[in-house]
C-alpha positions in Angstrom: 71.4 126.4 75.9 69.0 127.1 73.0 67.6 129.9 74.6 71.5 131.8 74.5 71.9 131.0 70.5 68.5 132.5 69.9 69.5 135.5 71.9 72.8 136.0 71.1 73.5 133.6 68.3 76.9 136.0 67.1 78.1 135.5 70.8 77.6 131.9 71.2 77.7 130.2 67.9 81.5 130.8 68.0 82.4 129.0 71.1 79.9 126.7 70.3 82.1 125.8 67.2 85.3 125.7 69.2 83.7 123.5 71.9 82.6 121.2 69.6 85.8 121.1 67.9 87.5 120.7 70.8 85.3 117.7 72.7 86.3 115.6 69.3 90.0 115.1 71.6 86.9 113.3 74.1 85.7 111.2 70.8 88.6 110.2 70.0 89.1 108.9 73.1 85.8 107.3 72.9 87.4 105.4 69.9 90.4 103.6 71.6 88.1 103.0 73.9 85.2 101.4 71.8 87.4 99.9 69.4 87.8 96.4 72.0 84.6 95.0 72.5 84.3 94.2 68.5 88.2 93.8 67.9 88.8 91.7 70.6 86.4 89.0 69.6 87.1 90.0 65.7 91.1 89.6 66.6 90.1 85.8 67.8 88.5 84.9 64.7 90.8 86.2 62.1 94.3 86.6 63.4 97.2 85.2 61.1 100.0 85.7 63.9 101.0 84.2 67.2 99.0 85.7 69.9 97.8 83.9 73.0 94.8 84.6 75.1 96.9 86.9 77.6 98.0 88.8 75.3 94.5 89.3 74.3 93.9 90.8 78.1 96.5 93.1 77.6 95.8 94.6 74.2 92.4 95.4 76.1 93.3 97.0 79.6 96.6 99.0 78.6 95.4 101.7 76.4 94.1 102.5 80.4 97.4 102.2 82.1 98.8 104.4 79.3 96.7 106.7 79.7 97.6 107.2 83.7 100.7 108.1 82.6 99.7 110.0 79.6 97.6 112.2 81.9 99.9 113.3 83.8 102.3 113.9 81.0 99.8 116.3 79.7 100.7 118.9 81.8 104.1 120.4 80.4 103.0 121.0 76.7 99.9 122.7 78.6 102.0 124.9 79.9 105.1 125.8 77.6 103.2 125.2 74.0 99.6 126.1 74.8 96.0 124.5 74.8 95.4 124.6 70.9 98.9 123.5 69.9 98.7 120.4 72.2 95.8 119.2 70.9 96.9 119.4 66.8 100.5 117.7 68.2 98.7 115.0 69.9 96.1 114.1 66.8 99.5 112.9 65.2 100.2 110.0 67.5 96.7 109.3 67.3 96.9 108.6 63.8 100.0 106.8 64.1 98.8 104.3 66.8 95.6 103.6 64.8 97.4 103.0 61.5 100.0 100.5 63.4 97.1 99.1 64.6 95.7 98.1 61.0 99.3 97.3 59.6 99.5 94.3 62.3 97.4 92.2 59.8 100.0 92.6 57.1 102.9 92.8 59.3 101.6 89.7 61.1 103.5 90.6 64.5 101.8 91.3 67.4 104.5 93.7 68.7 102.8 96.5 66.5 99.5 95.6 67.8 100.8 96.6 71.9 103.0 99.6 70.3 99.8 100.6 68.8 97.6 100.3 71.3 100.7 101.9 73.6 100.5 104.8 71.5 96.4 105.4 71.7 96.2 104.5 75.7 99.0 107.5 76.3 97.5 110.4 73.8 94.2 109.3 75.3 95.4 110.1 78.7 96.5 113.7 77.4 93.6 114.3 75.0 91.0 114.6 77.9 92.7 117.1 80.2 94.0 119.2 76.6 89.8 119.1 75.7 88.2 119.8 78.6 90.8 122.8 79.7 90.3 124.4 76.0 86.4 124.4 76.2 86.4 125.4 79.7 89.2 128.7 79.0 86.9 129.1 75.6 83.5 129.6 77.0 81.8 132.4 78.6 80.6 131.6 82.1 76.8 131.5 81.8 77.4 128.9 79.1 80.5 126.9 80.3 78.4 124.1 82.1 76.5 123.6 79.0 79.5 123.6 76.7 81.8 121.5 78.9 79.1 118.7 79.0 79.5 118.4 75.2 82.6 116.0 76.2 80.4 113.3 77.7 78.0 113.3 74.9 81.3 113.3 72.6 83.2 110.6 74.4 79.6 108.2 74.3 79.6 108.8 70.8 83.3 107.9 70.1 82.3 105.0 71.8 79.6 103.8 69.6 81.4 104.4 66.8 83.2 101.4 66.3 80.7 99.8 67.7 78.9 100.1 64.4 81.6 100.3 62.1 83.1 97.3 63.8 80.3 95.4 63.2 80.8 94.9 59.7 84.2 95.0 59.3 87.3 93.0 60.7 89.4 94.7 63.7 92.1 95.5 61.4 90.2 97.1 58.9 88.0 99.2 61.7 91.5 100.4 63.3 92.7 101.6 59.5 89.1 103.3 59.2 89.8 104.9 62.7 92.6 106.9 61.9 90.4 109.4 59.7 89.0 110.7 63.1 92.0 112.0 64.6 93.0 114.3 61.4 89.7 115.8 61.7 90.5 116.6 64.9 94.0 118.1 64.0 92.1 120.3 60.7 89.6 121.5 63.0 92.4 122.8 65.7 94.3 124.4 62.9 91.2 127.0 62.6 90.7 127.8 66.0 92.4 130.4 68.5 94.3 129.7 72.0 92.5 130.2 74.8 92.9 133.8 76.1 93.4 132.7 79.6 96.8 130.8 78.6 98.2 133.6 76.0 97.4 136.0 79.0 99.4 133.6 80.9 102.2 134.1 78.6 102.5 137.7 78.3 100.8 137.9 74.8 98.1 140.2 75.7 97.4 141.5 72.1 96.7 138.2 71.2 94.6 137.1 74.2 92.7 140.1 73.2 92.1 139.3 69.6 91.7 135.4 70.6 88.9 136.8 73.2 86.8 138.7 70.4 87.0 136.3 67.8 85.3 134.0 70.9 82.7 136.1 71.8 82.1 137.3 68.1 82.8 140.8 66.4 80.1 143.1 68.0 80.5 141.9 71.4 82.2 144.3 73.7 84.8 142.1 75.8 86.6 144.7 77.8 85.2 143.9 81.2 85.8 140.1 80.2 89.6 140.9 79.3 89.3 143.1 82.8 88.8 140.5 84.8 91.3 138.0 82.6 93.9 140.0 83.3 93.4 141.0 86.8 93.1 137.4 87.9 96.7 136.6 86.0 97.9 139.5 87.7 96.4 137.6 90.9 97.9 134.9 90.1 101.7 136.2 89.6 101.6 137.7 92.8 101.4 133.9 94.8 104.1 134.6 97.3 105.4 131.0 97.2 105.1 127.9 95.7 102.6 125.1 97.1 104.5 123.0 99.8 103.7 119.1 100.2 103.5 119.5 103.6 100.2 121.7 102.2 98.7 118.6 101.2 98.4 117.1 104.3 96.1 119.2 105.6 92.4 118.3 106.6 90.8 120.8 104.4 93.3 119.0 101.4 93.1 115.4 102.6 89.5 115.6 103.2 87.6 116.7 99.9 90.7 114.3 97.9 89.8 111.3 99.7 85.9 111.5 99.2 86.8 112.0 95.4 88.9 109.5 95.1 86.2 107.3 97.1 83.7 108.1 94.1 86.1 107.3 91.6 87.0 104.1 92.7 83.1 103.1 93.0 82.2 104.5 89.7 84.9 102.2 88.0 84.1 99.1 90.4 80.5 99.2 88.5 82.2 97.2 86.7 81.5 100.4 83.6 84.8 99.7 81.4 84.3 95.9 81.6 80.9 96.2 79.9 82.6 98.8 77.5 85.3 96.9 76.6 83.9 93.1 76.9 80.1 94.3 75.2 80.2 91.8 72.6 81.6 88.8 75.0 79.3 89.1 77.2 76.0 89.1 74.7 78.2 85.5 73.3 78.7 84.2 76.4 75.2 85.5 77.7 74.6 82.9 74.6 71.6 85.8 73.5 69.2 85.5 70.7 70.7 88.7 69.6 73.4 89.0 67.8 76.4 90.3 70.0 77.2 93.1 67.5 73.8 94.4 66.8 73.3 94.5 70.4 76.1 96.5 71.3 75.2 99.0 69.0 71.6 99.2 70.8 73.9 99.8 74.4 75.6 102.3 72.9 72.5 104.1 71.7 71.0 104.1 74.2 74.3 105.2 76.3 74.6 108.1 73.8 71.1 109.5 74.6 71.3 108.8 78.3 74.4 110.8 78.9 73.5 113.6 76.4 70.6 114.4 78.6 72.4 113.9 82.0 73.7 117.2 81.9 70.4 118.7 82.7 69.7 116.7 85.9 72.7 117.7 88.1 71.8 121.3 88.9 67.9 120.5 89.2 67.8 117.0 91.7 71.8 117.9 93.3 75.0 115.3 93.3 74.3 113.0 96.2 70.6 112.2 94.7 71.8 111.2 91.5 74.7 109.5 92.9 72.4 107.7 94.9 69.3 106.9 92.6 71.9 106.1 90.1 74.1 103.0 91.8 70.3 101.6 93.2 69.3 101.1 89.9 72.8 99.8 88.5 73.2 97.5 91.5 69.8 95.9 90.4 70.9 95.5 87.0 74.1 94.1 87.8 72.4 91.7 90.3 69.6 90.9 87.5 72.7 90.1 85.2 74.4 88.2 87.7 71.5 86.0 88.4 70.9 85.1 84.7 74.7 83.6 84.3 74.3 82.0 87.2 70.8 80.2 86.2 72.7 79.0 82.9 75.1 77.6 85.3 72.7 76.0 86.8 70.2 74.8 84.1 72.7 74.8 81.3 73.1 77.6 78.3 70.2 76.5 76.0 67.3 76.5 79.2 68.4 79.7 80.6 68.7 81.3 77.0 65.2 80.2 76.2 64.0 81.2 79.2 65.6 84.4 79.9 67.7 85.2 76.8 65.9 89.1 76.9 67.5 89.6 80.5 71.2 90.4 79.6 70.2 92.9 76.7 67.7 94.2 79.3 70.0 94.8 81.9 73.3 96.1 80.2 70.4 98.6 78.2 69.2 99.7 82.2 72.6 99.4 83.3 73.7 102.4 81.0 71.1 104.6 81.1 71.2 104.2 85.3 75.2 105.0 85.2 74.9 107.8 82.7 72.2 109.6 85.1 74.5 109.9 87.8 78.0 107.9 87.6 78.9 108.9 84.6 79.4 112.6 84.9 79.0 113.2 89.0 82.6 112.1 90.1 84.1 114.7 87.9 81.7 117.5 88.8 82.9 116.8 92.2 86.3 116.9 91.5 86.0 120.0 90.1 84.1 121.8 92.9 85.6 120.2 96.2 89.5 121.1 95.8 90.4 124.3 96.9 91.3 126.7 94.4 94.8 127.2 95.5 95.8 123.5 95.3 92.9 122.2 92.4 95.8 122.0 89.8 97.6 119.4 91.7 94.7 117.6 93.6 92.6 116.8 90.0 95.3 114.9 88.1 95.5 113.1 91.3 92.4 111.8 91.2 91.6 111.8 87.7 94.9 109.5 87.6 93.5 107.4 90.3 90.4 107.3 88.3 92.5 105.8 85.4 94.6 103.3 87.3 91.1 101.8 88.6 89.9 101.6 85.1 93.1 99.5 84.4 92.5 97.3 87.4 88.7 96.3 86.7 89.2 96.0 82.6 92.7 93.9 83.4 90.7 91.7 86.2 87.4 91.2 84.1 88.9 88.2 82.2 90.4 86.3 85.1 87.5 87.1 87.6 85.0 85.5 85.2 87.5 82.0 85.2 87.8 82.1 89.3 84.3 83.1 90.9 82.5 82.7 87.4 80.8 85.0 85.0 78.2 85.5 87.7 80.1 85.8 90.4 82.1 89.0 88.9 79.0 90.8 88.5 77.7 90.4 92.1 81.1 91.5 92.7 80.4 94.6 91.4 77.0 95.2 92.8 78.8 94.6 96.1 81.0 97.2 95.1 78.0 99.9 94.0 75.8 98.9 97.0 79.2 100.0 99.7 79.2 103.2 97.2 75.7 103.7 98.3 76.9 103.6 101.8 79.8 105.8 101.1 77.8 108.7 99.5 75.0 108.8 102.0 77.2 109.4 104.9 80.9 110.9 103.7 79.6 112.9 100.7 78.5 116.7 101.0 75.6 118.4 99.0 76.8 121.1 96.6 74.3 122.0 94.8 73.6 125.5 94.6 76.7 126.1 97.3 79.7 129.1 95.6 83.1 127.6 94.9 84.0 129.2 98.8 81.1 127.7 100.4 82.5 124.2 99.4 85.5 125.0 100.6 84.4 125.9 104.3 82.8 122.5 104.5 86.5 121.1 104.7 88.0 123.7 106.5 87.8 123.4 110.8 87.2 127.1 111.4 84.2 126.5 109.8 80.8 124.4 111.2 78.6 122.1 109.2 76.8 125.8 108.0 79.6 127.1 106.3 80.0 130.0 109.4 83.4 131.0 111.4 83.9 129.2 114.3 84.1 132.1 117.4 87.3 130.4 118.8 89.0 131.3 114.9 88.1 134.6 114.7 90.7 136.0 116.9 93.9 134.1 115.0 92.5 134.6 111.9 91.6 137.7 111.3 93.6 139.7 113.6 90.4 140.9 115.7 91.0 143.7 117.9 88.1 143.2 121.0 87.2 145.7 123.1 84.1 145.0 125.4 82.1 148.2 126.2 78.9 149.7 127.4 76.1 149.3 126.2 76.3 152.9 124.5 77.9 152.8 121.2 79.4 155.3 118.7 77.2 157.3 117.0 78.3 155.9 113.1 77.2 152.3 114.5 73.8 151.1 114.3 72.2 148.2 116.0 68.8 146.6 117.3 68.3 145.3 121.0 68.5 141.7 121.2 65.6 139.4 120.7 65.2 136.6 123.4 69.2 136.8 123.8 70.3 136.0 120.2 73.4 137.8 118.4 73.4 140.4 116.7 75.3 142.4 114.9 76.0 145.7 112.2 78.4 146.4 110.2 80.2 150.0 111.0 78.9 152.3 108.1 82.6 154.0 108.1 85.3 152.1 109.6 85.0 148.9 108.7 84.6 147.7 112.1 81.7 145.3 113.4 79.3 145.8 117.0 77.8 142.4 118.3 75.3 142.6 121.0 74.6 139.9 123.3 72.2 141.1 126.2 73.7 144.4 127.9 77.1 144.2 126.5 78.4 145.6 123.3 81.6 143.8 121.6 83.1 146.3 118.8 85.8 144.1 116.5 87.9 146.3 113.9 88.9 143.8 111.8 90.8 143.0 108.7 89.1 141.7 105.7 88.6 137.8 106.2 89.9 135.4 102.9 89.2 132.4 103.0 90.6 131.0 99.6 91.4 132.3 96.8 89.3 133.8 94.1 87.6 131.0 92.0 89.4 130.9 88.3 86.2 130.7 86.5 88.4 129.9 83.2 89.4 126.4 84.8 88.5 122.9 85.0 89.3 119.5 85.9 88.7 116.6 83.5 88.7 112.4 83.7 87.5 110.2 81.6 84.6 107.7 82.2 
């Protein structure tokens, strides 16, 4: 990224600015998640209105449930009002939600707090795809991956911010302080352009050219990229029919969707959001010698740094290796955390804290580093890679919504699990799920590193073998081949070589678009149409999901 900035600052800096402001939506998403950790204990300590323990659990867990709905509702404004105006519009209810939460202290009724959390949860879900799509459609292909990774760092920074502020103020002051950040998103997006892809899709070609020129720099020649965007849109306009529900039942669709949902399940059942939402409570339960508020800040800083660096490892080591390594270390840290609470139960809190008081903080730090190194990013990268291009706009939200559903289940059930099976039982349950995830990844997840999106689609297609080669039995049916076995004398315009050890050889015709296959003493001449296995990938598209 730095190399591109130094080489073409006039071209990269406008995109970097758009990505930084667009990723502020993920920062605001992190605020909602991060508020719970310092906010819930503070609410219990300073509440001046009637509220039950069950209400506390719902107040912590209702945003992920509402985010599930918000992610599905975001489709309409994104399509009809644009990415930029959607982000501007979402910042307003975000402001209102945090304002209601803060004013609950003066209104003295839990309904205000509930409504505030519901609103911020809905906006939380809608902001995630809006921000990610805006960034991806504003970025040029060669830096899109790096710019898109800003969202994960922004999310971690957003979680850390309430940790820091909440260490020094009460829950309601924290909520009122956080209203500043949605306003920053609103003001920043006002000065940003709409994405060229959305403008082109809505027949606003002149505006699309101006937006693209602004994003690429005034001195950049945008003609080639503009033509590509226009041609892609013309191709989309010529689609013959809408997607039918029965198409989603094909193996080439169900296989990647099932794998993606499986990875999402195991990501959430590492207990990541239980750790994020209840960090302070975990340290208080552990009786750690370090103040829970400050330990939370340490954990948040570690998570931010690890997330920022994790984006550089995906294309170097591959998806499978990162997931397997991440899950292995995460399971060890969960085992250690569970062991501490088991010893606390056996020895008593004082003796356990005296001998092992350092273990909870160390375990959580290792947990967040390991999680950020694989499970934080890879599930969402796979979601964007594995789905066929034609169905990506449907399968992406389905997988994201399933992820949010799992988030809600984990956050809502964690307090109950600690009561029913004990604190150590809860952590060992997450450890068992993480170990099961290792088995799932090892046996079912194909490696996608270095493969084109078209090659990845072939992995899940019954028409291709494991190497991505079209099966012989499918060639005639799919490509209308006319096969003619002829003597070994070929026409003048076809070049061939004698087979070596009986291996099948083929050569393309120079002029006729035919192919000659030679095996032994026979020649098979194929007159064929071009093979089209999938639609070309629109590199302006990218599917989002929250952590």
